[in-house]
N, C-alpha and C positions, 0 to 999 in steps of 0.2 A: 504494500500500500504506500502511495506517495505521501510525502509530508505536505500538509496544507500550506505551510509558510514558504514553500519553494517558489521562487519567482517564475512566472510564465514567460517564456521567451516568445515574443511576438514577431510575426512576419510582416504584417502590414502596418505602415506608418502614415499618419496624417501628413499633409503638406508641411505643416509647421514642424512636426517631429522630424520629417525627412530633412528639412532645412538644418535642424540641429545636428542630425546625424552626419550630414555632408558639410557642415560649417558654412552654410549659405542661408540667405533670407528665404522666407516663404515665397516671395515674388520671383526670386531667382529659380526656385524649384518649379514654379508654374511655367516660367519661360522655357526651362529644360523640357518640360512635358509638352508644351505647345510646339517646340522645335523638333520633337521626336527624339530627343537625346535620352529621355528617361520615360519608360513606359508607365502607364497609369492603370490602376484598378478602380473601376467605377461601379458604384451601386447607387443608382438614382443620382442625386446631386453630390453625393459624397465622393471625394477623390482621395485615393490612397496610393501609396507607393510601396512596392515589394522590396524588402531588404536585400533579396538576392539581386534585383536589378540595380539597387544602389551600389552594392559591392562590385557588380559587373562594370558600372559606370566608373567607379574608382580605378579598377584595374585597367580599363580602356584608356584612361587619361593619365595613368601613372607613367612617369618618365624615368628611365635608368639614369643613375648618377654617372656622369662622364668625368672628364678631366677639368670641367669648369669652363671650357671654351664655348659651350652653348648658353652660358649664363650672360645676362646683359652686363655690359661693362659700366662701372660707375664713372661718373665724370671725374677727370683728374683734378685734384685740388692741390694748390700749392701748400707745402708743408711749412708752417710758421713755427719756428722754434724760439 
């Protein structure tokens, strides 16, 4: 028998919760959905996002760490001593 106090791992997140999960605003999540970058699960007017799709989104946009040449260069500032 399972312990009643065990947290339930959920799979579907609201747009607001998905924003927290991905570190984005709710509006940014809506834009990702509208642009087809992030699939949605709809039930009536309620829009949910599957955690599996969010993890897939993260993996798709993850970049390998290189030697730093692909990073933007900071403007050179004179050193004042």
